[in-house]
C-alpha positions in Angstrom: -3.8 1.1 67.7 -6.3 -1.4 69.5 -8.1 1.5 71.5 -8.7 3.5 67.4 -9.9 0.3 66.1 -11.9 -0.6 68.9 -13.7 3.4 69.1 -14.4 3.0 65.8 -16.1 -0.3 65.1 -18.2 1.1 68.1 -19.1 4.6 66.1 -18.8 3.8 62.5 -22.4 3.5 61.0 -21.2 0.6 58.7 -17.8 -0.9 59.1 -18.2 -3.6 56.9 -17.7 -1.1 54.1 -11.2 24.5 61.5 -8.9 25.6 60.0 -8.9 28.7 58.4 -8.3 28.9 54.8 -8.6 25.3 54.4 -11.2 23.1 52.5 -12.6 20.2 54.7 -12.6 17.3 52.3 -11.3 18.8 49.4 -13.5 18.9 46.0 -14.1 15.1 45.6 -15.1 14.6 49.1 -17.5 17.6 49.8 -19.2 16.4 46.1 -20.0 13.6 47.2 -21.5 14.2 50.6 -24.1 16.4 47.6 -24.0 13.2 45.5 -25.5 11.6 48.7 -28.1 14.2 49.7 -29.2 14.7 46.1 -29.8 10.4 45.3 -31.6 10.4 48.5 -33.7 13.3 47.8 -35.1 12.3 44.4 -38.9 13.0 44.5 -39.2 14.7 47.9 -41.1 18.3 48.3 -37.2 19.0 49.6 -36.1 18.3 45.9 -38.6 20.7 44.4 -38.2 23.6 47.0 -34.5 22.8 46.0 -35.1 23.5 42.5 -36.4 26.6 43.2 -33.2 28.3 44.7 -30.4 26.4 42.5 -30.4 27.4 38.5 -30.8 24.8 36.2 -29.0 22.5 36.2 -27.1 22.9 39.2 -27.4 20.1 41.8 -26.1 20.0 45.4 -23.1 18.0 44.5 -22.4 21.1 42.3 -22.4 23.7 43.9 -21.2 21.4 46.9 -17.8 23.6 46.8 -18.8 27.4 45.9 -17.9 28.0 49.7 -14.6 27.2 49.1 -14.5 28.6 45.4 -14.9 32.1 46.5 -12.0 32.1 48.4 -9.4 32.3 44.9 -9.6 31.6 41.6 -8.7 28.0 41.7 -12.0 26.8 40.4 -12.5 29.5 38.0 -12.8 33.0 37.7 -14.9 34.6 40.3 -18.8 35.0 39.4 -20.6 38.6 39.9 -22.2 36.1 42.8 -19.3 35.5 44.1 -18.0 38.5 44.8 -21.2 40.5 46.1 -20.8 37.4 48.9 -17.5 38.0 49.6 -17.9 41.9 49.9 -20.9 41.1 51.7 -18.9 38.5 54.1 -15.9 39.7 55.6 -15.3 37.0 57.8 -16.5 34.3 55.6 -13.8 31.9 56.0 -14.2 31.5 59.5 -17.7 30.3 58.8 -16.3 26.9 58.1 -15.1 25.8 61.2 -15.0 25.8 65.2 -11.8 24.9 66.9 -13.1 23.3 69.7 -10.5 21.5 72.0 -10.9 17.7 70.7 -10.6 16.2 74.2 -14.0 17.8 74.8 -17.5 16.1 74.9 -19.7 19.0 73.9 -19.2 22.4 72.2 -20.4 25.4 74.1 -20.9 28.4 72.9 -18.7 31.2 74.0 -16.3 28.1 75.2 -12.6 28.1 73.9 -12.3 27.9 70.2 -15.8 29.0 69.6 -17.0 32.2 67.9 -20.0 34.0 66.9 -19.3 33.2 63.5 -18.2 30.0 63.4 -19.3 26.6 61.7 -22.4 25.8 64.5 -23.6 29.7 64.3 -23.5 30.1 60.7 -25.5 26.9 60.3 -28.1 27.8 63.0 -28.6 31.3 60.6 -28.5 29.1 57.3 -31.7 26.8 58.7 -33.5 30.0 59.9 -33.3 31.6 56.5 -34.4 28.2 54.6 -37.2 28.2 57.4 -38.8 31.7 56.1 -38.2 33.2 59.6 -37.3 37.3 58.9 -36.3 38.0 62.4 -32.5 39.7 61.8 -31.1 38.5 65.1 -31.3 35.4 63.3 -29.9 36.0 60.4 -27.1 38.8 61.3 -25.0 37.7 57.8 -28.2 38.6 55.4 -28.1 35.6 53.3 -30.9 35.0 51.0 -32.6 31.8 50.6 -30.4 30.7 47.8 -27.2 31.6 49.6 -28.1 29.5 52.9 -28.7 26.8 51.4 -25.3 26.5 49.4 -23.9 27.3 52.1 -25.9 24.9 54.3 -24.6 21.9 51.5 -21.3 23.0 52.1 -20.8 23.4 56.0 -22.9 19.7 56.2 -19.7 18.6 54.7 -17.4 20.7 56.7 -18.8 19.9 60.0 -18.3 16.1 59.6 -14.9 16.3 58.7 -13.4 15.8 62.6 -10.6 18.7 62.4 -13.4 21.3 61.1 -14.7 20.3 64.5 -12.1 19.1 67.3 -9.1 21.4 67.3 -5.6 20.4 68.6 -4.0 22.8 71.4 0.3 21.7 72.2 2.4 22.7 75.1 5.4 23.7 75.0 6.6 20.3 75.9 4.6 18.3 73.1 2.1 17.5 74.6 -2.3 17.9 73.5 -3.9 19.9 76.2 -7.5 21.2 76.7 -6.9 25.2 77.4 -8.7 26.7 80.3 -10.1 29.8 78.7 -9.1 31.5 75.3 -5.6 33.3 77.2 -4.5 30.2 78.1 -3.7 30.3 74.3 -1.0 32.6 73.9 1.8 31.0 71.4 4.0 30.8 74.8 3.3 28.0 76.7 0.0 27.1 75.1 -0.5 26.4 71.2 -3.0 26.4 68.6 -2.2 24.4 65.7 -4.4 26.1 63.5 -7.0 23.0 62.7 -4.0 20.8 62.7 -2.3 22.7 60.1 1.0 23.3 62.6 1.1 19.5 62.7 3.0 18.3 60.1 3.5 14.4 58.7 6.9 12.9 57.5 4.8 12.6 54.2 7.5 10.4 52.9 6.8 7.8 55.6 3.2 8.4 54.8 3.7 7.0 51.1 5.8 3.9 52.7 2.9 3.1 54.8 0.0 3.8 52.4 1.7 1.9 49.6 1.6 -0.9 52.2 -2.5 -0.7 53.4 -4.0 1.4 50.5 -5.2 -0.1 47.1 -2.9 2.0 44.6 -4.7 4.5 42.8 -4.1 7.0 39.8 -0.7 8.2 39.2 -0.4 11.9 40.3 1.4 13.5 37.4 4.4 15.5 38.8 4.8 18.8 38.1 7.7 20.1 36.1 10.1 22.6 38.7 8.0 21.9 41.6 10.0 20.2 44.9 7.9 17.7 46.5 7.3 18.6 49.7 8.5 16.8 52.8 6.0 17.5 55.1 2.0 17.3 54.9 0.3 19.4 57.2 -2.7 17.0 59.2 -5.2 19.4 58.1 -4.7 18.9 54.4 -4.4 15.0 55.3 -7.2 14.5 56.8 -9.1 17.3 53.9 -8.4 15.3 50.5 -5.9 12.3 51.6 -7.9 10.7 53.7 -11.0 10.8 50.9 -8.8 9.3 48.3 -8.0 6.2 50.2 -11.7 6.1 51.3 -12.9 6.1 47.3 -9.7 3.5 46.6 -10.7 1.2 49.5 -13.8 0.7 48.1 -13.1 0.6 44.5 -14.6 4.0 43.8 -13.3 6.7 41.1 -15.8 9.6 41.4 -18.4 11.2 44.3 -21.2 10.0 42.3 -19.8 6.5 42.1 -19.1 6.6 46.0 -22.4 8.2 46.6 -24.0 5.2 44.9 -21.6 2.0 46.7 -22.6 4.2 50.1 -26.4 4.5 49.5 -26.5 0.2 48.2 -24.8 -0.6 51.5 -28.0 0.7 53.5 -25.8 2.7 56.6 -27.0 3.1 59.3 -27.0 7.1 59.9 -29.1 8.0 63.0 -31.1 11.2 62.6 -30.3 14.0 65.2 -33.3 14.7 67.5 -35.6 17.6 68.3 -35.9 21.1 66.7 -33.8 21.0 63.7 -32.4 24.3 64.7 -31.0 22.2 67.3 -28.8 19.7 65.1 -25.7 22.0 64.2 -24.7 21.5 68.0 -25.7 18.3 67.7 -23.5 17.2 64.4 -20.5 19.1 66.2 -21.0 16.7 69.3 -20.7 13.9 67.5 -17.7 15.4 65.5 -16.1 15.6 68.3 -16.0 11.7 68.8 -14.4 11.3 65.1 -11.9 14.2 66.7 -10.9 11.5 69.2 -10.5 8.8 66.8 -8.5 11.3 64.5 -6.5 12.0 67.1 -5.8 8.7 69.0 -2.3 7.3 69.7 -0.9 10.5 67.6 1.4 12.1 69.4 3.2 15.7 68.7 6.9 16.1 68.7 9.7 19.1 69.0 8.5 22.7 68.8 10.0 24.1 65.7 9.7 27.9 64.8 8.9 29.2 61.8 9.2 32.0 59.6 6.2 33.2 57.4 6.1 35.4 53.8 5.6 38.1 56.0 8.5 37.5 58.6 6.1 36.5 61.1 7.1 34.1 63.8 5.1 30.9 63.6 5.4 27.3 65.2 5.3 23.8 63.9 5.2 19.8 65.5 6.4 17.2 64.0 3.7 14.4 64.5 3.9 10.7 65.0 0.9 8.4 63.9 0.7 4.7 64.5 2.0 2.5 61.2 -1.4 1.3 60.3 -2.7 5.0 60.6 -4.0 5.6 56.7 -6.7 2.4 57.2 -8.7 3.7 60.5 -8.5 7.1 59.5 -9.6 6.4 56.0 -12.2 4.4 57.1 -13.7 7.2 59.8 -13.6 9.6 56.7 -15.7 7.5 54.8 -18.1 7.3 57.9 -18.3 11.1 58.4 -18.6 11.4 54.9 -21.8 9.2 54.3 -23.2 10.8 57.7 -22.8 14.0 56.0 -25.1 13.1 53.0 -27.2 11.7 55.1 -27.7 14.6 57.1 -28.1 17.2 55.0 -31.0 15.3 53.3 -32.6 14.7 56.8 -32.0 18.5 57.3 -33.6 19.6 54.1 -36.8 16.9 54.4 -37.3 18.5 57.9 -37.0 22.3 56.9 -39.2 21.3 53.6 -41.5 18.2 54.3 
């Protein structure tokens, strides 16, 4: 675990303070990213341009989860705007992530785990639309400016969630490997962990570890008649549990509180260099650094065949993490959430100086 602690100290901006159908950071995490950007953009020209595209009362924080809410009705009834977006974007659930092997240092278009509709490609399209570029090749999904802003706000959060960039591929003998090409990921010798969704944590052990390391949070209501899950997908842990731990460690309960404490800490977040159109690749490369921290000293266990709801066979791996994993993982999450908010604000002020 010393390796993870040292790496974290080098990469965290303020040490003192992709997976299908997955919602990176959960609701509070995305709202925190939007809230940070809202606060940083106050009084700027970008804030005025944002107001032209959003409806009265909307903020970046309030629309930050829209791109996840369109996947179902768990945020409430679908609006006509959501229905139209889903109808026009049948692969919208794929926009949220890329599956670059976490061991790599750079995102490469057409590389293993990438696609023409992945998060990097989609962010580049959102930027072009907001810049007013009219070449149809730059906007194959025909996003409106409002859609581009809403999506960019959400994906700026997604791309800073380590597992939405760096993916794990596991060999038949239970080791993390780097596939040489897409054909090698054949579910016979090399298995796609589906953005960490097929890597399972022992939830009871995780709870015991966190109770000794993380300040207590609000009691969680137990749903009557719903059995407690014995395992937690690694992706789910990074989506929501690390956010909960990060909030609790700095004594905040809401995204707005988290955003204010983060800004008051005056973190150093380096702004990407060069043309803003290249920033999504730079964000992805930074995400691979964070993904290495997420997977440091983590080992997959025995492969277990499972049967899905439709009778299909898929495979999961029991995952082992170090005893103090809740501490460094929540610290990485906090750093990445804040990077997401600062980078979103920087991108919007670059687009609308």
